[in-house]
C-alpha positions as CSV (number, residue, x, y, z in Angstrom):
1,M,11.4,-20.4,16.8
2,F,11.0,-21.3,13.6
3,E,13.5,-22.6,11.2
4,I,13.3,-22.2,7.0
5,L,11.8,-25.7,6.0
6,I,12.3,-24.5,2.4
7,E,14.8,-21.7,0.9
8,P,12.9,-19.6,-0.9
9,T,13.7,-17.8,-4.0
10,T,14.7,-14.3,-3.0
11,K,16.3,-12.7,-6.1
12,P,15.0,-12.3,-9.4
13,E,17.6,-13.2,-11.1
14,D,17.6,-16.6,-9.7
15,L,14.2,-17.8,-11.2
16,N,14.0,-21.3,-12.3
17,P,10.5,-22.6,-11.5
18,P,10.3,-25.6,-13.4
19,E,13.9,-26.9,-11.5
20,G,11.3,-26.5,-8.2
21,Q,11.1,-23.4,-6.3
22,L,9.3,-21.6,-3.2
23,L,8.5,-18.1,-4.2
24,L,6.9,-15.6,-1.6
25,V,4.2,-13.3,-3.3
26,N,2.5,-10.3,-2.1
27,K,-1.3,-11.2,-3.4
28,P,-3.0,-8.4,-4.6
29,Y,-6.1,-7.0,-3.4
30,K,-9.2,-8.6,-5.3
31,W,-7.2,-11.5,-6.4
32,T,-8.1,-15.1,-5.2
33,S,-4.9,-17.2,-4.8
34,F,-5.7,-19.6,-7.7
35,D,-5.9,-16.5,-9.7
36,V,-2.1,-15.9,-8.7
37,V,-1.3,-19.6,-9.3
38,N,-3.0,-20.0,-12.8
39,K,-1.0,-16.4,-13.6
40,L,2.3,-17.5,-12.6
41,R,1.7,-21.4,-14.3
42,Y,0.8,-19.5,-17.7
43,H,4.0,-17.4,-17.5
44,I,6.1,-20.1,-16.3
45,K,4.7,-22.1,-19.2
46,R,5.0,-19.8,-21.8
47,S,8.6,-18.4,-20.5
48,Y,10.1,-22.0,-20.7
49,K,8.1,-23.0,-23.4
50,L,6.8,-25.9,-20.9
51,K,3.3,-28.2,-22.0
52,K,2.9,-28.6,-18.5
53,V,4.5,-27.1,-15.1
54,K,2.8,-28.1,-11.7
55,V,2.1,-24.7,-9.4
56,G,0.4,-24.6,-6.0
57,H,-0.1,-22.3,-2.8
58,A,0.0,-23.6,0.9
59,G,-2.6,-21.4,2.7
60,T,-5.8,-20.1,1.1
61,L,-6.4,-16.2,1.2
62,D,-9.2,-14.3,0.8
63,P,-10.2,-12.0,-2.5
64,L,-10.5,-9.1,-0.1
65,A,-7.2,-9.5,2.1
66,T,-4.0,-9.1,0.9
67,G,-0.3,-10.4,1.6
68,L,1.9,-13.5,1.7
69,L,1.2,-16.2,-0.2
70,L,3.2,-19.1,-0.7
71,I,3.9,-20.6,-4.1
72,C,5.3,-23.9,-5.2
73,A,6.5,-24.6,-8.2
74,G,8.1,-27.4,-10.2
75,R,9.2,-30.5,-8.2
76,K,9.0,-28.6,-4.7
77,T,5.2,-28.8,-5.3
78,K,6.0,-32.5,-3.8
79,E,6.9,-30.2,0.0
80,L,4.0,-28.1,0.1
81,H,2.2,-30.2,2.9
82,L,5.5,-29.0,5.0
83,L,4.0,-25.7,4.2
84,T,0.4,-25.7,4.7
85,G,0.2,-26.5,8.6
86,L,2.6,-23.1,9.5
87,D,1.1,-20.7,11.8
88,K,0.2,-16.9,10.0
89,T,-0.1,-13.7,11.1
90,Y,-2.4,-11.0,10.0
91,T,-2.9,-7.6,10.6
92,G,-6.2,-5.3,9.9
93,S,-9.0,-3.7,11.2
94,F,-12.5,-4.3,12.5
95,V,-15.5,-2.0,12.3
96,L,-17.5,-2.2,15.8
97,G,-21.2,-1.7,15.4
98,Q,-22.0,-3.0,11.9
99,T,-22.0,-6.5,10.6
100,T,-22.2,-8.3,7.2
101,P,-23.9,-11.5,6.3
102,S,-19.9,-12.4,5.2
103,F,-18.2,-11.2,8.1
104,D,-16.3,-8.7,5.8
105,L,-17.0,-6.3,3.2
106,E,-17.9,-9.0,0.6
107,T,-21.5,-8.1,1.9
108,E,-23.3,-5.1,2.4
109,V,-24.1,-4.1,6.0
110,D,-26.8,-6.1,7.7
111,K,-27.1,-4.7,10.7
112,E,-26.2,-1.4,13.0
113,T,-25.8,-1.3,17.1
114,P,-24.7,1.6,18.8
115,V,-20.8,1.2,20.3
116,D,-20.9,4.2,22.9
117,H,-21.1,1.8,26.0
118,I,-17.6,0.5,24.6
119,T,-14.0,1.8,26.5
120,E,-10.8,1.3,25.3
121,E,-10.3,-1.1,28.1
122,D,-13.5,-3.3,27.2
123,I,-11.3,-3.6,23.6
124,H,-8.1,-4.7,25.2
125,R,-9.5,-6.8,27.8
126,T,-11.5,-9.0,24.9
127,A,-8.3,-9.4,23.0
128,K,-6.6,-10.8,25.8
129,E,-9.8,-12.7,26.7
130,M,-9.5,-14.5,23.0
131,I,-6.1,-15.8,23.1
132,G,-5.7,-19.6,23.6
133,K,-7.5,-23.0,22.2
134,Q,-11.0,-22.9,21.1
135,E,-13.6,-23.9,18.9
136,Q,-14.3,-21.4,15.9
137,M,-17.2,-21.8,13.7
138,P,-16.6,-20.9,10.0
139,P,-18.2,-18.1,8.0
140,I,-20.8,-19.1,5.6
141,F,-19.2,-17.5,3.0
142,S,-15.9,-19.5,3.0
143,A,-14.4,-22.0,0.9
144,K,-15.6,-25.0,3.4
145,K,-17.1,-27.2,1.8
146,V,-20.5,-29.2,2.6
147,D,-21.7,-31.9,0.7
148,G,-18.9,-32.0,-1.5
149,K,-19.4,-28.1,-2.6
150,R,-17.7,-25.0,-1.1
151,A,-20.1,-22.6,1.4
152,Y,-19.9,-19.7,-0.5
153,H,-21.5,-21.1,-3.3
154,A,-24.9,-21.8,-1.2
155,A,-24.7,-18.9,0.4
156,R,-24.5,-16.7,-2.3
157,K,-27.4,-18.2,-3.1
158,G,-29.1,-17.3,0.1
159,K,-28.9,-21.4,0.7
160,D,-29.5,-22.1,4.3
161,I,-25.8,-23.8,5.1
162,K,-25.0,-25.4,8.6
163,L,-21.3,-25.7,9.6
164,T,-19.2,-27.2,12.2
165,A,-16.7,-25.6,14.4
166,H,-13.1,-26.6,14.3
167,P,-10.6,-26.1,16.7
168,I,-8.1,-23.6,16.6
169,E,-5.5,-21.3,18.8
170,I,-4.6,-18.1,19.1
171,F,-1.5,-17.2,19.9
172,D,-1.3,-13.5,20.3
173,F,-3.9,-10.9,19.6
174,R,-3.0,-7.4,20.2
175,I,-4.8,-4.1,19.4
176,T,-2.6,-1.1,17.7
177,A,-5.1,1.2,17.4
178,I,-8.2,2.6,18.3
179,E,-10.2,5.1,15.9
180,M,-13.5,4.3,16.9
181,P,-15.2,2.9,15.1
182,R,-12.4,1.2,13.2
183,I,-10.1,-0.9,15.8
184,D,-6.7,-2.0,13.9
185,F,-4.7,-5.3,15.4
186,E,-2.4,-8.2,14.9
187,V,-2.9,-11.6,15.5
188,K,-1.0,-14.8,15.2
189,C,-3.2,-18.1,15.0
190,S,-3.1,-21.5,13.7
191,K,-3.8,-23.0,10.4
192,G,-7.5,-23.1,9.5
193,T,-8.3,-19.8,11.5
194,Y,-11.2,-17.8,10.1
195,I,-9.8,-13.8,10.7
196,R,-13.6,-13.0,9.6
197,S,-14.7,-15.0,12.6
198,I,-12.6,-13.4,15.0
199,A,-14.2,-10.3,14.1
200,R,-17.6,-11.7,14.3
201,D,-16.7,-13.4,17.8
202,F,-15.1,-9.8,18.9
203,G,-17.8,-7.9,17.8
204,E,-20.3,-10.5,19.8
205,K,-18.6,-9.9,22.7
206,L,-18.7,-6.4,23.2
207,S,-22.1,-6.7,22.3
208,A,-22.1,-4.5,19.4
209,G,-21.4,-6.4,16.1
210,A,-18.3,-6.1,14.2
211,H,-16.9,-7.2,10.4
212,L,-13.4,-7.0,8.8
213,S,-12.7,-4.2,6.9
214,E,-9.0,-4.8,6.3
215,L,-6.6,-7.9,6.0
216,T,-3.1,-8.6,5.2
217,R,-0.6,-11.9,5.9
218,T,2.7,-10.6,6.9
219,A,3.8,-13.9,8.1
220,A,3.5,-17.7,7.9
221,G,5.8,-19.4,9.9
222,P,9.4,-18.3,9.3
223,Y,8.7,-16.4,5.7
224,L,7.7,-12.7,5.9
225,L,5.9,-11.1,3.6
226,E,8.6,-7.9,3.5
227,T,10.7,-10.4,1.9
228,A,8.0,-11.3,-0.9
229,F,7.7,-10.2,-4.5
230,D,5.5,-8.2,-5.7
231,L,3.2,-10.1,-8.2
232,E,3.6,-7.6,-11.2
233,E,7.4,-7.6,-11.0
234,L,7.6,-11.6,-10.5
235,V,5.4,-11.9,-13.7
236,A,7.7,-9.2,-15.9
237,H,11.0,-11.4,-14.8
238,L,9.2,-14.2,-15.6
239,S,8.4,-12.6,-19.3
240,E,12.1,-12.1,-20.1
241,P,12.7,-14.7,-22.9
242,K,14.6,-17.7,-21.2
243,T,16.8,-20.9,-22.8
244,P,14.3,-23.8,-22.8
245,L,15.1,-26.5,-20.3
């Protein structure tokens, strides 16, 4: 059982980011993690009349994902290293029988395969088989660095990219609903795990292919999405007049 590493701020009236705080934020759809960091940095500086303030996040979420983002501000950025290694929990959906180059909806479907042969028993069994330690190949449309550059830059230009597998662990993988070809799931995994790659591997094991169609991070270690700030709500409170520190 995780213990709270850093007490997060849960009440808007307790906001004082320059002094150092952990903020749990629900990342909006199509926002990058850096978009959230930059927006909060801008409003903290503007609200508290600061020339500069440190703001950072612990664990990137893809633009097409929503959910829990751990943001440290002020002095708490020195403690980001305590948060980056936390296990993560996600809910989401796969679409069986369709693959995309990015393993999600960033790119168009490039191949379709029949799924009539797949039973509910096959789906549940495959999820159980994927639990445990393993080597995972990242998507080429990812923030992994190749020769000092993000892989997705080259992938979007159609260049050939060679990535290496890295060790991950899937602690739990449950199928929560089946409405073919859509499969809903919940997965708990180690840091560095790409859920898009889980979608690819899941589809390959079923000889049908798959892509990730929805994804929400619901937990990171002891921190829960249900206690997170809505981004616009947080910005609204930060935009209220403050006394300069």
